[in-house]
Structure formats: structure tokens, C-alpha cells
PDB file of N, CA, C and O in Angstrom:
ATOM      1  N   MET A   1       4.062 -27.308   8.950  1.00  0.00           N
ATOM      2  CA  MET A   1       4.428 -26.067   9.433  1.00  0.00           C
ATOM      3  C   MET A   1       3.400 -25.049   8.885  1.00  0.00           C
ATOM      4  O   MET A   1       3.091 -24.982   7.695  1.00  0.00           O
ATOM      5  N   ASN A   2       2.917 -24.291   9.832  1.00  0.00           N
ATOM      6  CA  ASN A   2       1.957 -23.277   9.414  1.00  0.00           C
ATOM      7  C   ASN A   2       2.543 -21.992   8.774  1.00  0.00           C
ATOM      8  O   ASN A   2       3.760 -21.810   8.770  1.00  0.00           O
ATOM      9  N   THR A   3       1.744 -21.172   8.278  1.00  0.00           N
ATOM     10  CA  THR A   3       2.277 -19.976   7.530  1.00  0.00           C
ATOM     11  C   THR A   3       3.214 -19.110   8.295  1.00  0.00           C
ATOM     12  O   THR A   3       4.184 -18.626   7.713  1.00  0.00           O
ATOM     13  N   ILE A   4       3.001 -18.884   9.536  1.00  0.00           N
ATOM     14  CA  ILE A   4       3.744 -17.959  10.398  1.00  0.00           C
ATOM     15  C   ILE A   4       5.089 -18.592  10.608  1.00  0.00           C
ATOM     16  O   ILE A   4       6.120 -17.960  10.378  1.00  0.00           O
ATOM     17  N   SER A   5       5.095 -19.885  11.059  1.00  0.00           N
ATOM     18  CA  SER A   5       6.457 -20.440  11.361  1.00  0.00           C
ATOM     19  C   SER A   5       7.281 -20.689  10.134  1.00  0.00           C
ATOM     20  O   SER A   5       8.510 -20.621  10.155  1.00  0.00           O
ATOM     21  N   ARG A   6       6.511 -21.008   8.958  1.00  0.00           N
ATOM     22  CA  ARG A   6       7.267 -21.101   7.714  1.00  0.00           C
ATOM     23  C   ARG A   6       7.878 -19.764   7.305  1.00  0.00           C
ATOM     24  O   ARG A   6       8.967 -19.730   6.732  1.00  0.00           O
ATOM     25  N   THR A   7       7.236 -18.741   7.572  1.00  0.00           N
ATOM     26  CA  THR A   7       7.656 -17.394   7.196  1.00  0.00           C
ATOM     27  C   THR A   7       8.969 -17.016   8.161  1.00  0.00           C
ATOM     28  O   THR A   7       9.968 -16.487   7.673  1.00  0.00           O
ATOM     29  N   ILE A   8       8.871 -17.312   9.449  1.00  0.00           N
ATOM     30  CA  ILE A   8       9.853 -16.917  10.355  1.00  0.00           C
ATOM     31  C   ILE A   8      11.090 -17.753   9.961  1.00  0.00           C
ATOM     32  O   ILE A   8      12.174 -17.244   9.680  1.00  0.00           O
ATOM     33  N   VAL A   9      10.835 -19.100   9.965  1.00  0.00           N
ATOM     34  CA  VAL A   9      12.174 -20.048   9.657  1.00  0.00           C
ATOM     35  C   VAL A   9      12.728 -19.706   8.368  1.00  0.00           C
ATOM     36  O   VAL A   9      13.947 -19.573   8.262  1.00  0.00           O
ATOM     37  N   GLY A  10      11.981 -19.553   7.403  1.00  0.00           N
ATOM     38  CA  GLY A  10      12.677 -19.323   5.984  1.00  0.00           C
ATOM     39  C   GLY A  10      13.229 -17.906   5.954  1.00  0.00           C
ATOM     40  O   GLY A  10      14.238 -17.685   5.285  1.00  0.00           O
ATOM     41  N   GLY A  11      12.691 -17.028   6.568  1.00  0.00           N
ATOM     42  CA  GLY A  11      13.261 -15.538   6.746  1.00  0.00           C
ATOM     43  C   GLY A  11      14.604 -15.609   7.413  1.00  0.00           C
ATOM     44  O   GLY A  11      15.580 -15.063   6.899  1.00  0.00           O
ATOM     45  N   VAL A  12      14.674 -16.239   8.496  1.00  0.00           N
ATOM     46  CA  VAL A  12      15.797 -16.395   9.340  1.00  0.00           C
ATOM     47  C   VAL A  12      16.954 -17.060   8.657  1.00  0.00           C
ATOM     48  O   VAL A  12      18.103 -16.621   8.722  1.00  0.00           O
ATOM     49  N   LEU A  13      16.593 -18.167   7.983  1.00  0.00           N
ATOM     50  CA  LEU A  13      17.685 -18.857   7.167  1.00  0.00           C
ATOM     51  C   LEU A  13      18.142 -18.014   6.083  1.00  0.00           C
ATOM     52  O   LEU A  13      19.341 -17.936   5.814  1.00  0.00           O
ATOM     53  N   PHE A  14      17.274 -17.396   5.463  1.00  0.00           N
ATOM     54  CA  PHE A  14      17.642 -16.388   4.242  1.00  0.00           C
ATOM     55  C   PHE A  14      18.666 -15.330   4.759  1.00  0.00           C
ATOM     56  O   PHE A  14      19.720 -15.089   4.170  1.00  0.00           O
ATOM     57  N   LEU A  15      18.291 -14.761   5.835  1.00  0.00           N
ATOM     58  CA  LEU A  15      19.173 -13.775   6.393  1.00  0.00           C
ATOM     59  C   LEU A  15      20.593 -14.291   6.848  1.00  0.00           C
ATOM     60  O   LEU A  15      21.649 -13.714   6.587  1.00  0.00           O
ATOM     61  N   PHE A  16      20.467 -15.457   7.564  1.00  0.00           N
ATOM     62  CA  PHE A  16      21.822 -16.180   7.903  1.00  0.00           C
ATOM     63  C   PHE A  16      22.693 -16.439   6.599  1.00  0.00           C
ATOM     64  O   PHE A  16      23.912 -16.275   6.560  1.00  0.00           O
ATOM     65  N   GLY A  17      21.963 -16.835   5.613  1.00  0.00           N
ATOM     66  CA  GLY A  17      22.669 -17.081   4.463  1.00  0.00           C
ATOM     67  C   GLY A  17      23.293 -15.873   3.770  1.00  0.00           C
ATOM     68  O   GLY A  17      24.430 -15.933   3.301  1.00  0.00           O
ATOM     69  N   LEU A  18      22.580 -14.835   3.714  1.00  0.00           N
ATOM     70  CA  LEU A  18      23.140 -13.545   3.368  1.00  0.00           C
ATOM     71  C   LEU A  18      24.233 -13.107   4.194  1.00  0.00           C
ATOM     72  O   LEU A  18      25.206 -12.563   3.672  1.00  0.00           O
ATOM     73  N   PHE A  19      24.157 -13.306   5.507  1.00  0.00           N
ATOM     74  CA  PHE A  19      25.272 -13.048   6.387  1.00  0.00           C
ATOM     75  C   PHE A  19      26.509 -13.739   6.210  1.00  0.00           C
ATOM     76  O   PHE A  19      27.598 -13.168   6.251  1.00  0.00           O
ATOM     77  N   PHE A  20      26.341 -15.071   5.998  1.00  0.00           N
ATOM     78  CA  PHE A  20      27.611 -15.897   5.722  1.00  0.00           C
ATOM     79  C   PHE A  20      28.124 -15.634   4.319  1.00  0.00           C
ATOM     80  O   PHE A  20      29.335 -15.699   4.103  1.00  0.00           O
ATOM     81  N   THR A  21      27.293 -15.350   3.388  1.00  0.00           N
ATOM     82  CA  THR A  21      27.873 -14.982   2.015  1.00  0.00           C
ATOM     83  C   THR A  21      28.501 -13.844   1.898  1.00  0.00           C
ATOM     84  O   THR A  21      29.500 -13.813   1.179  1.00  0.00           O
ATOM     85  N   PHE A  22      28.086 -12.732   2.533  1.00  0.00           N
ATOM     86  CA  PHE A  22      28.823 -11.489   2.426  1.00  0.00           C
ATOM     87  C   PHE A  22      29.904 -11.187   3.448  1.00  0.00           C
ATOM     88  O   PHE A  22      30.779 -10.348   3.236  1.00  0.00           O
ATOM     89  N   THR A  23      29.818 -11.865   4.515  1.00  0.00           N
ATOM     90  CA  THR A  23      30.836 -11.497   5.641  1.00  0.00           C
ATOM     91  C   THR A  23      32.125 -12.279   5.238  1.00  0.00           C
ATOM     92  O   THR A  23      33.211 -11.728   5.419  1.00  0.00           O
ATOM     93  N   ASP A  24      32.074 -13.384   4.763  1.00  0.00           N
ATOM     94  CA  ASP A  24      33.240 -14.182   4.380  1.00  0.00           C
ATOM     95  C   ASP A  24      33.278 -14.504   2.867  1.00  0.00           C
ATOM     96  O   ASP A  24      33.334 -15.622   2.356  1.00  0.00           O
ATOM     97  N   PHE A  25      33.240 -13.398   2.305  1.00  0.00           N
ATOM     98  CA  PHE A  25      33.024 -13.603   0.583  1.00  0.00           C
ATOM     99  C   PHE A  25      34.342 -14.329   0.032  1.00  0.00           C
ATOM    100  O   PHE A  25      34.299 -14.980  -1.011  1.00  0.00           O
ATOM    101  N   PHE A  26      35.408 -14.200   0.715  1.00  0.00           N
ATOM    102  CA  PHE A  26      36.648 -14.888   0.086  1.00  0.00           C
ATOM    103  C   PHE A  26      37.030 -16.172   0.573  1.00  0.00           C
ATOM    104  O   PHE A  26      38.039 -16.733   0.145  1.00  0.00           O
ATOM    105  N   ASN A  27      36.194 -16.737   1.550  1.00  0.00           N
ATOM    106  CA  ASN A  27      36.343 -18.035   2.013  1.00  0.00           C
ATOM    107  C   ASN A  27      35.329 -18.863   1.285  1.00  0.00           C
ATOM    108  O   ASN A  27      34.112 -18.728   1.412  1.00  0.00           O
ATOM    109  N   LEU A  28      35.978 -19.799   0.454  1.00  0.00           N
ATOM    110  CA  LEU A  28      35.076 -20.642  -0.295  1.00  0.00           C
ATOM    111  C   LEU A  28      34.075 -21.542   0.310  1.00  0.00           C
ATOM    112  O   LEU A  28      33.000 -21.777  -0.242  1.00  0.00           O
ATOM    113  N   LEU A  29      34.420 -22.033   1.418  1.00  0.00           N
ATOM    114  CA  LEU A  29      33.612 -22.886   2.197  1.00  0.00           C
ATOM    115  C   LEU A  29      32.395 -22.279   2.844  1.00  0.00           C
ATOM    116  O   LEU A  29      31.282 -22.803   2.787  1.00  0.00           O
ATOM    117  N   THR A  30      32.667 -21.121   3.476  1.00  0.00           N
ATOM    118  CA  THR A  30      31.558 -20.359   4.081  1.00  0.00           C
ATOM    119  C   THR A  30      30.787 -19.700   2.956  1.00  0.00           C
ATOM    120  O   THR A  30      29.567 -19.607   3.094  1.00  0.00           O
ATOM    121  N   PHE A  31      31.329 -19.257   1.918  1.00  0.00           N
ATOM    122  CA  PHE A  31      30.447 -18.718   0.838  1.00  0.00           C
ATOM    123  C   PHE A  31      29.537 -19.771   0.305  1.00  0.00           C
ATOM    124  O   PHE A  31      28.350 -19.495   0.131  1.00  0.00           O
ATOM    125  N   THR A  32      30.000 -20.946   0.036  1.00  0.00           N
ATOM    126  CA  THR A  32      29.201 -22.134  -0.503  1.00  0.00           C
ATOM    127  C   THR A  32      28.116 -22.394   0.549  1.00  0.00           C
ATOM    128  O   THR A  32      26.978 -22.596   0.126  1.00  0.00           O
ATOM    129  N   PHE A  33      28.322 -22.411   1.790  1.00  0.00           N
ATOM    130  CA  PHE A  33      27.536 -22.810   2.846  1.00  0.00           C
ATOM    131  C   PHE A  33      26.422 -21.756   2.903  1.00  0.00           C
ATOM    132  O   PHE A  33      25.259 -22.136   3.044  1.00  0.00           O
ATOM    133  N   GLY A  34      26.713 -20.476   2.802  1.00  0.00           N
ATOM    134  CA  GLY A  34      25.886 -19.327   2.902  1.00  0.00           C
ATOM    135  C   GLY A  34      24.874 -19.468   1.704  1.00  0.00           C
ATOM    136  O   GLY A  34      23.659 -19.346   1.860  1.00  0.00           O
ATOM    137  N   ILE A  35      25.511 -19.752   0.419  1.00  0.00           N
ATOM    138  CA  ILE A  35      24.552 -19.857  -0.754  1.00  0.00           C
ATOM    139  C   ILE A  35      23.538 -21.047  -0.515  1.00  0.00           C
ATOM    140  O   ILE A  35      22.361 -20.926  -0.856  1.00  0.00           O
ATOM    141  N   LEU A  36      24.005 -22.169   0.062  1.00  0.00           N
ATOM    142  CA  LEU A  36      23.065 -23.390   0.294  1.00  0.00           C
ATOM    143  C   LEU A  36      22.007 -22.887   1.205  1.00  0.00           C
ATOM    144  O   LEU A  36      20.830 -23.136   0.943  1.00  0.00           O
ATOM    145  N   ILE A  37      22.358 -22.147   2.334  1.00  0.00           N
ATOM    146  CA  ILE A  37      21.422 -21.656   3.264  1.00  0.00           C
ATOM    147  C   ILE A  37      20.331 -20.765   2.732  1.00  0.00           C
ATOM    148  O   ILE A  37      19.147 -20.874   3.052  1.00  0.00           O
ATOM    149  N   ILE A  38      20.796 -19.918   1.937  1.00  0.00           N
ATOM    150  CA  ILE A  38      19.947 -18.956   1.116  1.00  0.00           C
ATOM    151  C   ILE A  38      18.861 -19.843   0.325  1.00  0.00           C
ATOM    152  O   ILE A  38      17.660 -19.622   0.476  1.00  0.00           O
ATOM    153  N   PHE A  39      19.294 -20.759  -0.442  1.00  0.00           N
ATOM    154  CA  PHE A  39      18.398 -21.592  -1.188  1.00  0.00           C
ATOM    155  C   PHE A  39      17.470 -22.445  -0.391  1.00  0.00           C
ATOM    156  O   PHE A  39      16.348 -22.692  -0.833  1.00  0.00           O
ATOM    157  N   LEU A  40      17.879 -22.914   0.772  1.00  0.00           N
ATOM    158  CA  LEU A  40      16.983 -23.650   1.745  1.00  0.00           C
ATOM    159  C   LEU A  40      16.009 -22.670   2.306  1.00  0.00           C
ATOM    160  O   LEU A  40      14.812 -22.957   2.302  1.00  0.00           O
ATOM    161  N   GLY A  41      16.373 -21.690   2.724  1.00  0.00           N
ATOM    162  CA  GLY A  41      15.611 -20.571   3.324  1.00  0.00           C
ATOM    163  C   GLY A  41      14.439 -20.112   2.235  1.00  0.00           C
ATOM    164  O   GLY A  41      13.250 -19.950   2.506  1.00  0.00           O
ATOM    165  N   GLY A  42      14.982 -19.968   1.119  1.00  0.00           N
ATOM    166  CA  GLY A  42      13.858 -19.566   0.041  1.00  0.00           C
ATOM    167  C   GLY A  42      12.880 -20.682  -0.182  1.00  0.00           C
ATOM    168  O   GLY A  42      11.680 -20.479  -0.364  1.00  0.00           O
ATOM    169  N   TYR A  43      13.434 -21.860  -0.160  1.00  0.00           N
ATOM    170  CA  TYR A  43      12.467 -23.030  -0.415  1.00  0.00           C
ATOM    171  C   TYR A  43      11.453 -23.218   0.719  1.00  0.00           C
ATOM    172  O   TYR A  43      10.270 -23.477   0.496  1.00  0.00           O
ATOM    173  N   ILE A  44      11.964 -23.077   1.927  1.00  0.00           N
ATOM    174  CA  ILE A  44      11.024 -23.178   3.076  1.00  0.00           C
ATOM    175  C   ILE A  44      10.012 -21.922   2.995  1.00  0.00           C
ATOM    176  O   ILE A  44       8.835 -22.056   3.329  1.00  0.00           O
ATOM    177  N   PHE A  45      10.506 -20.757   2.556  1.00  0.00           N
ATOM    178  CA  PHE A  45       9.832 -19.455   2.635  1.00  0.00           C
ATOM    179  C   PHE A  45       8.587 -19.696   1.583  1.00  0.00           C
ATOM    180  O   PHE A  45       7.451 -19.364   1.924  1.00  0.00           O
ATOM    181  N   LEU A  46       8.819 -20.239   0.396  1.00  0.00           N
ATOM    182  CA  LEU A  46       8.032 -20.276  -0.619  1.00  0.00           C
ATOM    183  C   LEU A  46       7.257 -21.614  -0.866  1.00  0.00           C
ATOM    184  O   LEU A  46       6.525 -21.681  -1.853  1.00  0.00           O
ATOM    185  N   ASN A  47       7.386 -22.740   0.027  1.00  0.00           N
ATOM    186  CA  ASN A  47       6.780 -23.847  -0.068  1.00  0.00           C
ATOM    187  C   ASN A  47       5.328 -23.758   0.616  1.00  0.00           C
ATOM    188  O   ASN A  47       5.193 -23.852   1.836  1.00  0.00           O
ATOM    189  N   LYS A  48       4.380 -23.591  -0.164  1.00  0.00           N
ATOM    190  CA  LYS A  48       2.988 -23.539   0.232  1.00  0.00           C
ATOM    191  C   LYS A  48       2.224 -24.889   0.209  1.00  0.00           C
ATOM    192  O   LYS A  48       1.180 -25.060   0.838  1.00  0.00           O
ATOM    193  N   LYS A  49       2.776 -25.772  -0.506  1.00  0.00           N
ATOM    194  CA  LYS A  49       2.129 -27.106  -0.772  1.00  0.00           C
ATOM    195  C   LYS A  49       1.881 -27.738   0.651  1.00  0.00           C
ATOM    196  O   LYS A  49       0.795 -28.253   0.914  1.00  0.00           O
ATOM    197  N   GLU A  50       2.895 -27.688   1.547  1.00  0.00           N
ATOM    198  CA  GLU A  50       2.825 -28.393   2.851  1.00  0.00           C
ATOM    199  C   GLU A  50       1.611 -27.758   3.666  1.00  0.00           C
ATOM    200  O   GLU A  50       0.904 -28.491   4.358  1.00  0.00           O
ATOM    201  N   ASP A  51       1.369 -26.340   3.574  1.00  0.00           N
ATOM    202  CA  ASP A  51       0.287 -25.820   4.342  1.00  0.00           C
ATOM    203  C   ASP A  51      -1.038 -26.406   3.824  1.00  0.00           C
ATOM    204  O   ASP A  51      -1.957 -26.654   4.605  1.00  0.00           O
ATOM    205  N   GLU A  52      -1.137 -26.645   2.377  1.00  0.00           N
ATOM    206  CA  GLU A  52      -2.446 -27.265   1.882  1.00  0.00           C
ATOM    207  C   GLU A  52      -2.615 -28.622   2.360  1.00  0.00           C
ATOM    208  O   GLU A  52      -3.764 -28.981   2.617  1.00  0.00           O
ATOM    209  N   ILE A  53      -1.595 -29.483   2.530  1.00  0.00           N
ATOM    210  CA  ILE A  53      -1.738 -30.819   2.951  1.00  0.00           C
ATOM    211  C   ILE A  53      -2.092 -30.869   4.452  1.00  0.00           C
ATOM    212  O   ILE A  53      -2.739 -31.814   4.904  1.00  0.00           O
ATOM    213  N   GLU A  54      -1.686 -29.902   5.180  1.00  0.00           N
ATOM    214  CA  GLU A  54      -1.957 -29.880   6.630  1.00  0.00           C
ATOM    215  C   GLU A  54      -3.513 -29.385   6.752  1.00  0.00           C
ATOM    216  O   GLU A  54      -4.223 -29.932   7.595  1.00  0.00           O
ATOM    217  N   GLN A  55      -4.024 -28.398   5.951  1.00  0.00           N
ATOM    218  CA  GLN A  55      -5.378 -28.045   6.006  1.00  0.00           C
ATOM    219  C   GLN A  55      -6.259 -29.190   5.518  1.00  0.00           C
ATOM    220  O   GLN A  55      -7.383 -29.292   6.010  1.00  0.00           O
ATOM    221  N   ILE A  56      -5.836 -30.100   4.555  1.00  0.00           N
ATOM    222  CA  ILE A  56      -6.696 -31.164   4.190  1.00  0.00           C
ATOM    223  C   ILE A  56      -6.731 -32.183   5.433  1.00  0.00           C
ATOM    224  O   ILE A  56      -7.793 -32.666   5.826  1.00  0.00           O
ATOM    225  N   LYS A  57      -5.710 -32.421   5.916  1.00  0.00           N
ATOM    226  CA  LYS A  57      -5.580 -33.439   7.208  1.00  0.00           C
ATOM    227  C   LYS A  57      -6.437 -32.825   8.280  1.00  0.00           C
ATOM    228  O   LYS A  57      -7.151 -33.616   8.896  1.00  0.00           O
ATOM    229  N   GLU A  58      -6.493 -31.558   8.609  1.00  0.00           N
ATOM    230  CA  GLU A  58      -7.284 -31.069   9.609  1.00  0.00           C
ATOM    231  C   GLU A  58      -8.819 -31.213   9.269  1.00  0.00           C
ATOM    232  O   GLU A  58      -9.670 -31.516  10.105  1.00  0.00           O
ATOM    233  N   GLU A  59      -9.054 -30.967   7.985  1.00  0.00           N
ATOM    234  CA  GLU A  59     -10.562 -31.055   7.554  1.00  0.00           C
ATOM    235  C   GLU A  59     -11.056 -32.568   7.746  1.00  0.00           C
ATOM    236  O   GLU A  59     -12.151 -32.889   8.207  1.00  0.00           O
ATOM    237  N   ASN A  60     -10.065 -33.422   7.317  1.00  0.00           N
ATOM    238  CA  ASN A  60     -10.450 -34.895   7.657  1.00  0.00           C
ATOM    239  C   ASN A  60     -10.735 -35.272   8.898  1.00  0.00           C
ATOM    240  O   ASN A  60     -11.694 -36.002   9.148  1.00  0.00           O
ATOM    241  N   ILE A  61      -9.827 -34.750   9.906  1.00  0.00           N
ATOM    242  CA  ILE A  61     -10.062 -35.028  11.374  1.00  0.00           C
ATOM    243  C   ILE A  61     -11.342 -34.489  11.895  1.00  0.00           C
ATOM    244  O   ILE A  61     -12.013 -35.109  12.720  1.00  0.00           O
ATOM    245  N   LEU A  62     -11.686 -33.313  11.402  1.00  0.00           N
ATOM    246  CA  LEU A  62     -12.922 -32.661  11.954  1.00  0.00           C
ATOM    247  C   LEU A  62     -14.149 -33.399  11.369  1.00  0.00           C
ATOM    248  O   LEU A  62     -15.201 -33.431  12.008  1.00  0.00           O
ATOM    249  N   LYS A  63     -14.021 -34.023  10.095  1.00  0.00           N
ATOM    250  CA  LYS A  63     -15.159 -34.775   9.511  1.00  0.00           C
ATOM    251  C   LYS A  63     -15.269 -36.150  10.232  1.00  0.00           C
ATOM    252  O   LYS A  63     -16.248 -36.873  10.044  1.00  0.00           O
ATOM    253  N   GLY A  64     -14.325 -36.473  10.998  1.00  0.00           N
ATOM    254  CA  GLY A  64     -14.489 -37.857  11.639  1.00  0.00           C
ATOM    255  C   GLY A  64     -13.556 -38.802  10.935  1.00  0.00           C
ATOM    256  O   GLY A  64     -13.748 -39.996  11.168  1.00  0.00           O
ATOM    257  N   GLY A  65     -12.557 -38.475  10.095  1.00  0.00           N
ATOM    258  CA  GLY A  65     -11.694 -39.413   9.529  1.00  0.00           C
ATOM    259  C   GLY A  65     -10.679 -39.817  10.410  1.00  0.00           C
ATOM    260  O   GLY A  65     -10.532 -39.314  11.524  1.00  0.00           O
ATOM    261  N   LYS A  66      -9.945 -40.745   9.930  1.00  0.00           N
ATOM    262  CA  LYS A  66      -8.917 -41.523  10.813  1.00  0.00           C
ATOM    263  C   LYS A  66      -7.870 -40.439  11.080  1.00  0.00           C
ATOM    264  O   LYS A  66      -7.639 -39.548  10.262  1.00  0.00           O
ATOM    265  N   LYS A  67      -7.228 -40.555  12.289  1.00  0.00           N
ATOM    266  CA  LYS A  67      -6.163 -39.722  12.768  1.00  0.00           C
ATOM    267  C   LYS A  67      -4.803 -40.524  12.641  1.00  0.00           C
ATOM    268  O   LYS A  67      -4.652 -41.571  13.270  1.00  0.00           O
ATOM    269  N   LYS A  68      -3.883 -40.047  11.872  1.00  0.00           N
ATOM    270  CA  LYS A  68      -2.622 -40.876  11.636  1.00  0.00           C
ATOM    271  C   LYS A  68      -1.410 -40.114  12.184  1.00  0.00           C
ATOM    272  O   LYS A  68      -0.283 -40.602  12.099  1.00  0.00           O
TER     273      LYS A  68
END
């Protein structure tokens, strides 16, 4: 996932999580689901290690390395 798509997906999940958390605050199932979505969105938004791995793969392909 590149930086732009990671930012978009993480941000959208984070916003949906906030929406679920604050609209149905008294419904325990929806509240829990919203909290989990917030954490998942934050993890995707802040995960930069995957971008580094993709950059290394692209460099290897450009140098003539094996394509997997």
C-alpha cells in the first residue's frame, strides 16, 4: 500500500470508528466495534514499514532482481 492509499484507508476507517463510537455510545456491541475500527485505522495510518518493504522490492526489480 503506498502512502496515499494508506492515508486514505486509515483516515476513513478512523472516521467510521469515531462515527460508530459516538452515535451508538450506549449500545455495547456498536461501541466495541467502533473502538476496534479506530485502532485498525490508526494502525494502517501509522504503518510505514510496509512502504519501506515495497520500496526495497521496487529497487530490486529495477536492478534486475527476481520478480516474485
